[in-house]
SESETOR-320276 format. One line per 8 residues: their letters; for each residue x, y, z of C-alpha. Coordinates in Angstrom, 3 decimals, m for minus. Layout:
a> X:Y:Z ~ ...;
//
This chain:
mirmiegv> 309.002:176.736:139.009 ~ 305.892:175.268:140.624 ~ 304.929:173.268:137.554 ~ 308.244:171.441:137.888 ~ 307.382:170.241:141.415 ~ 305.680:166.969:140.642 ~ 302.266:166.610:142.241 ~ 301.569:170.292:142.932;
krtgtnew> 298.361:171.364:141.187 ~ 297.140:174.749:140.045 ~ 293.563:175.285:141.242 ~ 292.937:178.882:140.134 ~ 294.547:182.228:139.422 ~ 297.383:182.589:141.926 ~ 296.215:179.453:143.796 ~ 297.963:176.095:144.144;
eipvgfip> 297.320:172.829:145.963 ~ 299.575:170.178:147.481 ~ 297.262:167.152:147.484 ~ 296.994:164.624:150.296 ~ 299.521:161.925:149.425 ~ 302.217:164.354:148.248 ~ 304.114:162.978:151.247 ~ 303.002:160.112:153.515;
gmrvpgrf> 300.818:160.999:156.478 ~ 299.173:164.187:155.208 ~ 295.831:164.740:156.941 ~ 294.714:167.726:154.830 ~ 295.812:169.318:151.538 ~ 298.330:172.120:151.435 ~ 297.158:175.313:149.749 ~ 299.195:178.355:148.845;
flseklsg> 298.793:181.631:146.972 ~ 301.448:182.670:144.471 ~ 301.692:184.473:141.145 ~ 303.589:183.094:138.142 ~ 306.243:185.774:138.666 ~ 306.796:184.800:142.296 ~ 306.757:181.091:141.475 ~ 310.104:181.501:139.722;
ilepgaiq> 311.804:182.216:143.063 ~ 309.867:179.712:145.167 ~ 312.017:177.407:147.291 ~ 311.000:173.728:146.915 ~ 311.912:173.322:150.585 ~ 309.104:175.689:151.565 ~ 306.593:173.472:149.740 ~ 308.015:170.438:151.533;
qlanvatm> 307.552:172.231:154.845 ~ 303.966:173.119:153.969 ~ 303.292:169.433:153.290 ~ 305.005:168.453:156.547 ~ 302.682:170.760:158.497 ~ 299.708:168.969:156.906 ~ 300.723:165.785:158.775 ~ 300.295:167.322:162.246;
pgilknsl> 297.565:165.980:164.584 ~ 294.310:167.920:164.649 ~ 295.072:170.195:161.691 ~ 291.909:171.601:160.091 ~ 290.978:172.281:156.445 ~ 294.389:173.147:154.922 ~ 298.026:173.821:155.614 ~ 298.254:177.341:154.174;
gmpdihwg> 301.034:179.372:152.558 ~ 300.983:183.090:151.752 ~ 302.739:184.663:148.711 ~ 305.726:185.737:150.835 ~ 306.366:182.053:151.652 ~ 309.962:180.950:152.150 ~ 311.882:178.323:154.074 ~ 311.846:178.643:157.870;
ygfpiggv> 312.238:176.648:161.085 ~ 309.540:173.948:161.125 ~ 306.740:175.831:159.399 ~ 307.624:177.852:156.310 ~ 307.664:181.587:156.930 ~ 304.352:182.696:155.491 ~ 302.671:179.579:156.886 ~ 299.251:179.350:158.564;
aafsredg> 297.566:176.372:160.210 ~ 294.617:175.952:162.561 ~ 294.244:173.081:165.012 ~ 291.297:171.546:166.825 ~ 291.209:172.363:170.535 ~ 290.241:168.776:171.348 ~ 292.887:166.806:169.456 ~ 295.184:169.439:167.998;
vispggvg> 298.711:170.480:168.929 ~ 300.763:173.605:169.485 ~ 304.240:174.006:167.997 ~ 306.935:176.668:168.485 ~ 307.937:175.955:164.873 ~ 304.540:177.349:163.877 ~ 305.159:180.598:165.760 ~ 308.852:181.306:165.349;
fdincgvr> 311.701:182.437:167.564 ~ 310.758:186.132:167.470 ~ 307.355:185.750:169.092 ~ 304.949:188.527:168.047 ~ 307.362:190.103:165.666 ~ 304.829:192.634:164.429 ~ 304.303:196.014:162.842 ~ 302.395:199.182:163.652;
llttplgf> 301.672:202.400:161.793 ~ 301.288:205.922:163.189 ~ 299.974:208.911:161.285 ~ 301.115:212.509:161.676 ~ 299.809:215.899:160.468 ~ 303.083:216.434:158.577 ~ 303.517:216.454:154.798 ~ 306.338:215.310:152.497;
sdvsgrkd> 307.943:218.760:152.325 ~ 308.285:218.761:156.123 ~ 310.490:215.651:156.193 ~ 312.162:215.466:152.771 ~ 315.935:215.507:153.192 ~ 315.657:215.873:156.969 ~ 318.705:213.850:157.959 ~ 318.513:215.470:161.379;
lidelfra> 315.136:213.780:161.964 ~ 316.489:210.322:161.132 ~ 319.623:210.959:163.193 ~ 317.564:212.067:166.187 ~ 315.271:209.031:165.999 ~ 318.333:206.786:165.664 ~ 319.767:208.318:168.841 ~ 316.468:208.111:170.720;
vptgvgak> 315.496:204.483:169.935 ~ 318.101:201.870:171.006 ~ 318.832:199.791:167.911 ~ 320.784:196.680:166.936 ~ 321.967:193.379:168.417 ~ 321.986:193.558:172.211 ~ 320.463:197.044:172.280 ~ 319.449:197.949:175.836;
stspkasa> 316.695:200.143:177.173 ~ 317.408:203.704:178.198 ~ 314.368:203.640:180.513 ~ 315.151:203.994:184.223 ~ 312.132:201.754:184.873 ~ 313.763:198.541:183.595 ~ 313.341:195.952:186.362 ~ 311.858:192.551:187.174;
ktlegmmm> 308.634:194.305:188.180 ~ 308.518:196.176:184.872 ~ 309.081:192.925:182.972 ~ 306.201:191.274:184.825 ~ 303.911:194.140:183.859 ~ 304.978:193.933:180.217 ~ 304.461:190.152:180.075 ~ 301.098:190.108:181.827;
kgarwave> 299.453:193.328:180.601 ~ 301.176:194.124:177.304 ~ 300.361:197.457:175.670 ~ 298.007:198.321:178.536 ~ 300.929:198.244:180.979 ~ 302.836:200.634:178.726 ~ 299.939:203.071:178.441 ~ 299.241:202.945:182.180;
tgygtshd> 302.939:203.669:182.774 ~ 302.795:206.775:180.579 ~ 303.902:205.400:177.212 ~ 300.879:206.308:175.100 ~ 297.134:206.912:175.023 ~ 294.055:204.803:175.665 ~ 293.237:205.021:171.939 ~ 296.425:203.068:171.224;
ilrceetg> 295.110:200.007:173.073 ~ 291.928:199.967:170.999 ~ 293.990:199.957:167.801 ~ 296.067:196.878:168.700 ~ 295.237:193.309:167.716 ~ 293.877:191.612:170.871 ~ 293.919:195.157:172.358 ~ 297.621:194.505:172.841;
cmkeadss> 297.302:191.723:175.414 ~ 296.749:187.966:175.393 ~ 294.956:187.087:178.629 ~ 296.418:183.557:178.649 ~ 299.930:184.829:179.503 ~ 301.692:182.853:182.224 ~ 304.939:184.396:183.428 ~ 305.623:181.368:185.655;
avsmkakq> 306.253:179.360:182.455 ~ 309.059:181.775:181.465 ~ 312.565:180.740:182.527 ~ 314.822:182.965:184.587 ~ 317.260:183.122:181.672 ~ 314.514:184.423:179.378 ~ 313.489:187.006:181.969 ~ 317.084:188.168:182.390;
rgipqggt> 317.295:188.708:178.633 ~ 313.989:190.584:178.582 ~ 314.516:193.019:181.475 ~ 317.019:195.351:179.747 ~ 315.464:195.309:176.269 ~ 312.098:197.024:176.685 ~ 311.677:199.881:174.218 ~ 314.427:198.678:171.855;
lgsgnhfl> 314.268:198.022:168.138 ~ 316.585:195.023:167.901 ~ 318.293:193.754:164.779 ~ 317.693:191.743:161.603 ~ 314.703:192.863:159.569 ~ 313.384:195.147:162.305 ~ 313.094:198.794:161.392 ~ 311.616:202.199:162.029;
eiqvvrei> 310.602:204.106:158.892 ~ 309.359:207.568:158.130 ~ 307.002:207.121:155.180 ~ 304.715:209.148:152.956 ~ 301.288:208.025:151.717 ~ 301.650:208.004:147.927 ~ 298.443:206.366:146.687 ~ 294.960:205.694:148.012;
ydapaaka> 293.084:202.737:146.482 ~ 290.052:202.618:148.797 ~ 289.057:206.135:149.852 ~ 286.346:205.227:152.437 ~ 288.609:202.711:154.197 ~ 291.583:205.083:154.065 ~ 289.504:207.829:155.661 ~ 288.363:205.467:158.420;
fglstgqv> 291.983:204.444:159.031 ~ 293.083:208.098:159.126 ~ 295.169:208.031:155.935 ~ 295.393:210.681:153.201 ~ 297.631:211.267:150.179 ~ 300.873:213.090:150.992 ~ 300.634:212.397:154.702 ~ 303.748:211.474:156.705;
ccmihcgs> 303.510:208.286:158.751 ~ 305.841:206.220:160.909 ~ 306.034:202.422:160.707 ~ 307.615:200.365:163.508 ~ 308.564:196.704:163.004 ~ 309.976:194.698:165.931 ~ 309.110:191.913:168.373 ~ 309.848:190.290:171.716;
rglghqic> 313.648:190.536:171.476 ~ 315.788:188.079:173.471 ~ 312.874:187.151:175.734 ~ 310.880:185.592:172.914 ~ 313.907:183.859:171.410 ~ 314.804:182.264:174.749 ~ 311.214:181.161:175.401 ~ 311.157:179.405:172.038;
tdhlkvle> 314.532:177.757:172.691 ~ 313.514:176.605:176.187 ~ 310.170:175.120:175.204 ~ 311.412:173.423:172.043 ~ 313.443:171.090:174.260 ~ 310.396:170.311:176.389 ~ 308.155:169.685:173.402 ~ 310.681:167.450:171.672;
aamrkyhi> 310.465:165.171:174.718 ~ 306.664:165.557:174.808 ~ 306.377:164.112:171.295 ~ 307.792:160.839:172.560 ~ 305.543:160.958:175.611 ~ 302.398:161.448:173.509 ~ 303.526:159.118:170.691 ~ 303.525:161.847:168.022;
tlpdrqla> 305.584:161.063:164.930 ~ 306.223:163.751:162.317 ~ 308.518:164.017:159.263 ~ 310.515:166.941:160.698 ~ 311.804:167.244:164.274 ~ 311.564:171.034:163.923 ~ 307.787:170.584:164.189 ~ 308.166:169.582:167.861;
caplespe> 304.736:169.923:169.438 ~ 302.430:168.787:172.221 ~ 298.653:168.452:172.561 ~ 297.033:171.817:173.221 ~ 295.470:170.577:176.450 ~ 298.621:168.855:177.753 ~ 300.679:170.396:180.595 ~ 303.557:170.947:178.141;
grayfgam> 301.296:172.531:175.544 ~ 299.646:174.842:178.061 ~ 303.015:175.901:179.490 ~ 304.373:176.845:176.063 ~ 301.177:178.682:175.156 ~ 301.309:180.678:178.416 ~ 304.971:181.585:177.926 ~ 304.404:182.451:174.277;
aaaanyaw> 301.498:184.743:175.239 ~ 303.740:186.455:177.802 ~ 306.314:187.115:175.064 ~ 303.577:188.398:172.740 ~ 302.468:190.844:175.424 ~ 306.060:191.958:175.955 ~ 306.317:192.682:172.227 ~ 303.173:194.838:172.262;
anrqmith> 304.543:196.757:175.252 ~ 307.900:197.089:173.483 ~ 306.351:198.605:170.352 ~ 304.258:200.893:172.540 ~ 307.360:202.200:174.302 ~ 309.068:202.870:170.965 ~ 305.927:204.644:169.775 ~ 306.120:206.932:172.780;
tvrqtisr> 309.746:207.821:171.992 ~ 308.913:208.499:168.343 ~ 306.020:210.775:169.274 ~ 308.144:212.705:171.747 ~ 310.898:213.180:169.189 ~ 308.640:214.321:166.344 ~ 306.615:216.536:168.671 ~ 309.776:218.261:169.893;
mfgiayed> 311.260:218.731:166.402 ~ 308.112:219.917:164.610 ~ 306.032:221.474:167.385 ~ 303.036:219.191:166.887 ~ 300.906:217.649:169.625 ~ 301.618:214.151:170.920 ~ 297.920:213.285:170.492 ~ 298.052:214.303:166.810;
mplvydva> 299.998:211.130:165.973 ~ 297.369:208.395:166.399 ~ 297.959:204.696:165.906 ~ 296.315:203.247:162.795 ~ 296.772:199.658:163.984 ~ 299.265:197.140:165.389 ~ 299.368:193.595:164.006 ~ 301.229:190.476:165.164;
hnvakfed> 303.078:188.196:162.746 ~ 304.449:185.265:164.766 ~ 301.859:183.970:167.203 ~ 299.369:181.206:168.000 ~ 295.932:182.245:169.267 ~ 292.545:180.761:170.050 ~ 289.938:182.206:167.688 ~ 286.432:181.342:166.514;
hmvggrkt> 286.196:180.265:162.862 ~ 283.723:178.384:160.709 ~ 284.711:174.724:160.361 ~ 282.354:172.218:158.798 ~ 279.523:174.753:158.771 ~ 279.687:175.673:162.459 ~ 281.562:178.208:164.529 ~ 284.450:176.452:166.259;
evcvhrkg> 287.206:177.571:168.596 ~ 290.538:176.674:167.012 ~ 294.196:177.460:167.666 ~ 295.536:179.421:164.682 ~ 299.302:179.442:164.145 ~ 300.533:182.360:162.043 ~ 304.236:182.134:161.233 ~ 305.197:185.176:159.175;
atrafgpd> 301.541:185.868:158.424 ~ 299.151:188.655:159.429 ~ 295.684:188.433:160.884 ~ 293.171:189.872:158.384 ~ 289.754:189.806:160.078 ~ 286.889:190.928:157.883 ~ 284.076:193.422:158.462 ~ 281.736:192.905:161.431;
tpdlpadl> 284.210:190.628:163.178 ~ 284.428:190.754:166.974 ~ 287.660:192.275:168.373 ~ 287.681:195.156:165.879 ~ 287.305:198.754:167.072 ~ 283.725:199.970:166.628 ~ 284.756:202.676:164.152 ~ 286.468:200.118:161.883;
tafgqpvi> 284.012:197.229:161.984 ~ 282.336:198.235:158.706 ~ 285.674:198.107:156.832 ~ 287.542:195.170:158.345 ~ 290.837:195.072:160.173 ~ 293.708:197.275:158.986 ~ 296.424:195.015:157.571 ~ 299.928:196.512:157.518;
ipgsmgts> 302.421:195.009:155.059 ~ 305.938:196.461:155.222 ~ 308.196:196.739:152.210 ~ 311.949:196.177:152.149 ~ 313.768:199.398:153.056 ~ 313.741:200.939:149.588 ~ 310.359:199.629:148.440 ~ 306.758:200.520:149.166;
syvlrgta> 304.766:199.393:152.187 ~ 301.025:198.861:152.007 ~ 297.919:199.139:154.120 ~ 295.138:196.713:153.256 ~ 291.947:195.648:154.987 ~ 290.743:192.233:156.081 ~ 287.903:190.512:154.250 ~ 285.121:187.973:154.623;
vamertfg> 286.987:185.850:152.053 ~ 289.937:185.590:154.440 ~ 287.594:184.497:157.224 ~ 286.230:181.744:154.988 ~ 289.428:180.541:153.345 ~ 292.505:181.354:155.452 ~ 291.284:181.552:159.051 ~ 291.379:185.344:158.715;
stchgagr> 295.014:185.470:157.547 ~ 297.112:187.100:154.834 ~ 300.785:187.792:153.970 ~ 303.106:189.675:156.330 ~ 305.768:191.253:154.115 ~ 307.904:190.794:151.055 ~ 309.640:187.513:151.957 ~ 313.372:186.891:151.633;
vmsrsqak> 314.974:185.434:148.508 ~ 318.603:185.700:149.694 ~ 320.143:184.679:153.011 ~ 321.952:187.210:155.185 ~ 325.292:185.490:154.577 ~ 324.744:185.685:150.806 ~ 323.766:189.332:151.072 ~ 326.966:190.190:152.944;
krlsgkev> 329.061:188.503:150.236 ~ 327.285:190.109:147.298 ~ 326.320:193.544:148.555 ~ 328.039:196.534:150.127 ~ 326.062:198.329:152.808 ~ 327.779:201.573:151.856 ~ 326.749:201.214:148.223 ~ 323.176:200.242:149.151;
aanlakeg> 322.883:203.329:151.358 ~ 324.328:205.537:148.599 ~ 321.888:204.167:146.019 ~ 318.952:204.728:148.376 ~ 320.144:208.265:149.055 ~ 319.907:208.971:145.311 ~ 316.238:208.021:145.594 ~ 315.757:210.439:148.494;
iivraphe> 315.814:207.728:151.192 ~ 318.051:208.347:154.220 ~ 319.288:205.186:155.962 ~ 320.831:204.762:159.402 ~ 321.991:201.490:160.985 ~ 324.447:200.348:163.675 ~ 326.862:199.095:160.978 ~ 327.087:198.654:157.190;
naiadesp> 326.380:194.900:157.278 ~ 322.961:195.647:158.755 ~ 322.164:197.618:155.613 ~ 323.508:194.969:153.221 ~ 321.543:192.264:155.078 ~ 318.278:194.059:154.417 ~ 318.867:195.522:150.969 ~ 315.776:195.617:148.713;
evykpsde> 317.478:193.025:146.464 ~ 317.225:190.307:149.123 ~ 313.415:190.433:149.184 ~ 310.550:189.614:146.867 ~ 308.865:192.677:145.307 ~ 306.304:193.891:147.851 ~ 303.909:195.132:145.141 ~ 303.743:191.650:143.626;
vvgvvhdv> 303.109:190.015:147.004 ~ 300.256:192.333:147.979 ~ 298.877:192.106:144.462 ~ 298.374:188.370:144.974 ~ 296.442:188.671:148.236 ~ 294.370:191.516:146.774 ~ 293.482:189.504:143.663 ~ 292.676:186.368:145.670;
gisrlvar> 290.553:188.528:147.986 ~ 292.057:187.599:151.359 ~ 292.852:191.279:151.918 ~ 292.152:194.361:149.833 ~ 294.418:197.295:149.026 ~ 293.778:200.584:150.819 ~ 296.980:202.668:150.514 ~ 300.621:202.618:149.389;
lspvgvik> 303.396:204.315:151.379 ~ 307.023:204.930:150.359 ~ 309.995:205.471:152.693 ~ 311.918:208.723:153.042 ~ 313.944:207.689:156.096 ~ 314.867:204.243:157.432 ~ 316.451:203.063:160.672 ~ 317.568:199.434:160.414;
g> 318.409:197.134:163.290;
//
């Protein structure tokens, strides 16, 4: 429990502070958002990591943790930190190995009765979207030239190549492309891993779900987002595949050496970093942006396959399945935020956290600016997912950030020992949820029991005000990587 971690202070309902001095060298306080219920499964190591992040050069205001916080590499997963452009750093540990692991939501004109019990739909999607460890693209366009387009133009490349509509680009964070991408900073090994994996779902916690909108909490926002009760939607969760993992691995080695070069000393070597304006820092940022763009293109290609499949099976138009929004989870970006009473360009690291820009913020589509950014929070296979909206409170307090999912409470190795994928699938089937995966372990790994309750997590961010509930969706069919 939090109250048993000496030095951690409660500062409000669902709010906690790690004061400067909790560990030597902290430059700012740590601050995290957690309910009493979730505090009972909090890992002390995640709090230690949050304090470690607070020692990094150029960090601004707070080292932040979201209610899905758990132990990760370097930063905790669910960690957010912003750094000064002048004297701040960039760290792969603050982004993660799966760069721009993110999630998007499509709507359809279908209703629950159209998809309930439709095993053939889930089977067809499972056949159409390459899934699992080492899954390879079925596209005949996979090539070095294709990879370059994905890395440099992101979702726009995909749409220009025929994988979507111009509306899709407008409904992506950063319009699906970080302009700072530098493919020359990506190793040949990373490129070789990326070429055959475009349009693939991957493994781990990645998924494709057919969902139904069960509840609407904010009718005006839901209408603006295109959501209505009983509507069938499709949620896609995946990232930059082997390309992003290799980029992280490659640049970690470079940045570990850069710490010695720039005389940076930190309590955890997993926080390897370099000054933002250093050659090493710029190279990692450029490669990371290239991986982020690849991930947006990857999700766009999967979207195209999903639309084609549903259109063929139900006789509905491709254009009648618009994108609500696409958000990135693991990324570092330059953004303007208020610091010390003035607008300042900072580098925001979001590691297992979602951007949650509030109303009237630049970079939002014109038709959504009055409501704030759609925030998509996936559940855990058998539990509800949520759509929220960004708020002014998030802009003021968390650099426009909120949670990204439920957050693990059990490792994959523990899950395999304790759970049977066959039994998990059978139990979900009793609830009307059809599950497909490459093998049974993939189901056990991602069982609802290994995650925090998604309703409790989103309840915290809603109550704190860093994002506000719009709609709840429940799964009827799940494809797990």
